[in-house]
Steps between C-alpha positions, in 0.01 A plus 500: 500500500553429132513767232170359373336553839657844538373590154149376579488706818629811323285449190799461267668213317767285663750648254407853605529402866847359438606813309366724777688306767816524291457879472445528875817298559697722260381808691598344831142494629489124555757227534469132425611259772537131432492212743724211387242249619219645288628439148422782259265670744611843617346753734475868418572748777436872497823691558548829684487669159175318429357618832591859410329461161189358668490794741542746213221328307266508798580867559435583133171309510394689814582834335298417187211368709497818711516720189207312344299538819571874511396537136198268498388471859505183705195328349592564136859388567365178654269453201790551259716255692222242489451545126872471431529186713202346319653581163834355604337188641308447177813554295699250706232234476470539123158664506425803286 
């Protein structure tokens, strides 16, 4: 996948996608593997460190989600999540 495609999927520019990948590499979360037969194309692979970061992120998300549900109740937490996703979707597509 190109940086342009990665950026489109993430809702960011190709330059931001490239910078993000570089930061993830510097932190040891991903590594770039090249195949001599594929020219400049490289594959990104999540490292053990990256897997740990993903687990920590999922755990943190679950904690925040549970805290919101305790504070707001299930329905209001679901409503809030829906509103935030709609706002994010609109922001990523360039809508106001």
